[in-house]
N, C-alpha and C positions, 0 to 999 in steps of 0.2 A: 269865535264862540257865539253860539246862538242859544236863545231861550234860557238865559242864565237866571238862576234863582235870585231874588232880591237879597240884599245883605240884611243881617239881623236888625241893625239900627234903622232900616227903612220902615219898620213897623212900630218903632218906639217914639214917644213924645220927643220933639226936637229940644236939644239942649246945646249950650255952647261947646265949642271944640277946643282942644289944646294940642300939643305936639307929643308924639311917641316916635322914638327912633330905636335902631338896633345896629349892632356891629355885625350881626349874623344874617339878617334877612332884610329885604328891601321891597318896597311897594311895587307890585307887578312883575317881580323877577322870580325865577325858579329857585326854590330852596335847595340847599345841598342835602346830600344823603345823611348828614349829621342830624337833620330834623325830620327824618323819615322813620316810621315805625319799624320795629324788628319782629314782625309777625305778619299774618294776613298775606303771605307771599312776598313780603318786603324784607330787606336786610339792611335797614338803616341803623344809625347809632342811637336814635330816639332821645336826642338831647334837646331840651327847650332852648330857644334862642335868648340872647341877652335883650332886655328891653329897658329903656330909660325914658322919662317923660318930664315935661316942663310946661309952664304957661297955664296951669290949671287954676281955678278960682282960689282966692285967699281963704275962703271959708271952708275949704275941703277938710273933712275930718277923717277920711280914710280912703283907701283905694281897693279895687278888685281888678283882676286881669283874667281874660278869657281868650280861648282860641276856638273858633267855630268854622266848620266847612259847610257853607250853604249849598254846595254842589253835590253832596253825597247822595247816592241813589236810594234814599230812605223815605222820602216824603216829608221828613222833618229835619233834614240836615244832620250834622254829626258834631258833638262837643268833644274837643280834643284836650281841653285844659281849662280848669276853673280854680283860681286862687282868690280867696276871700279874706277880709279883715286885715288887709295890709295897712300898717300905720301911716298916718299923713306925713310923717317925717321921712318915709322911704320913697325915693323917686327912681328906683331901678331894681330890676331883678337880674341877677347874674346869669350867664350862660349855665345851663344845667340846674337852675333853681327848681325845675319841675321834677327832680328825681323823687322816687317813691319814699325815700327816708325823710324828705322835707328839710334836710340839714342846711340847705342854702336859702331857705325862706326866712323872712324877718320874723322876729319873735311875735307870737300872737296870730300870724297868718296860717292858713291851712288850705289844703286842696280838697275839692269836692270830687266825688266819683265821676269820671268821664264816661263817654259812651262805649269805651272798651271795657268798662267795669272796674277800672283801677283808679286810685287816688294819686295821680301823677300826670305828667305830660305824656300824651300819646301822640306820636308823630304822624305825619301824612302817610296815608296808605290808600290812595284812590285806585279804582279799577283802571285798566289800560284805557287810553283815549285822551280826550281833551284835559288840559290841566284844571285842577280844582283850585279855588281860592281858599286861603287860610286866613281868617279874619282875627288878628290879634288886637283885642280892644282893652284899653285901660279906662276904667270908670273912676271918676272923682265923685266921692260920696258925701252925703250930709250926715253921716254917722260913722263911728269907728268900729261898730259891730253890727252885722246884718241880722243877728238874732237867729241864725241857723247853724247847724253843725255839718260835718263832712259827709254825713249820710243822706243829705237831701239830694233830690234829683237835680240835674242841670236846669230843668224847667222851673223848679221852685227857686233855685238860686237866681235864675233870670228874672223871675217875678219880683223877688225882693230887690234885686238890682234896679229894676225899672223905677221903683218908687223912691229909691235913695240916690239916684244919679243926678248930679248937678252939672256935669260936663263929661265928655268922653272923647277919646282919640283912638284911631285905628291905623294899623299898618297891615297891608294885605298882600303878602307874597303868594306865589302859586307853586304847585307841584304837579307834574304829570309825567307819564311814561308810556311807552308803547307796548310793554308787556314782556 
């Protein structure tokens, strides 16, 4: 892979790290069709992977989870999932938590519109060629509410996350196909 775009956190102020894990995806490995979009020429199941985290700062007041593709041919990457206002007592999201009905999200948490234009998890759908990276990031925050609603853009959500983040952890699976 050549000329890869930087990861989103490469542009953010440095903060401590902690650990994020998944039973469904692994760092640097190909995601299954379960986590692939079911449109844009793809026929995946569009299911968000399970995520769990530990080792975050004791002063954490809340969490957020995002999934971003820095390799999308857009000039600005592609936001696949944004979950905000996750309570500090929650340390995992179940497989499928990104469904449109939000029924598997913890109380108080909500999803922001992704770059597909929907408020749910939108799976991988890269064009044929080199695999794209899907950066699943958990943000430990200094607040329990970011003060935005589900209608903000991913950029505004990211802006607010930048100033509330006290630590973050990422897992970066990939997905690619030949067409």
